[in-house]
C-alpha positions, 0 to 999 in steps of 0.5 A: 853464234854465241850462247845465251849467256855470251849474248847477254853479257855482250848486251849488258857490256854495250849498254853499260858503255852506252849509258856511261856516255849519257848527257845526264852525266855531263853536269856531274863531270862539269862540277868535278872539272870546276872543283879541280880548277885545272889541276888535272894532276890532282883529279887524276890522283884522286881517281887512281887512289879511289880505284886502286883502293877498291881493287885492293879490297873489293869485297868490302865495298859496293863499287860506288868508288869505281863510279867516282873514279870513273867520273873523275877520269871522264871529267878531263884529260888523263895522264896514263902513266900518272893514273897507273902509278896512282892505282898501284899506290891506292891498291898497295896502301889498301893491301897493306892496311887490310893485311896489317890487322890480322895474324898474318901481319908483319908485326903479328896480331894486335894483342887484346886490351888488358881488362880494367 
């Protein structure tokens, strides 16, 4: 038998997975399928770049992006190789954006604006 924390973790994990399959979400997924108009590649592209961007800088966001990406993914078929590539693209883009504004940036820090 697991510790109380392990038991609670397993319960939360299971409940989250069950709730992700609730019928109330179907209208949201149907809307996304309709908007995508059969373009599963673009739907997966959006999901991948949204999720990858969040993973690239999770401390600056709350996680609604992951819910959006998840809804896009469960709204239809997913090309897993395409998704993997696009998550990486979203992650790398966010990392380069995040890193491009500080002293560690390859081009150095942004110089202060001149007065007047």
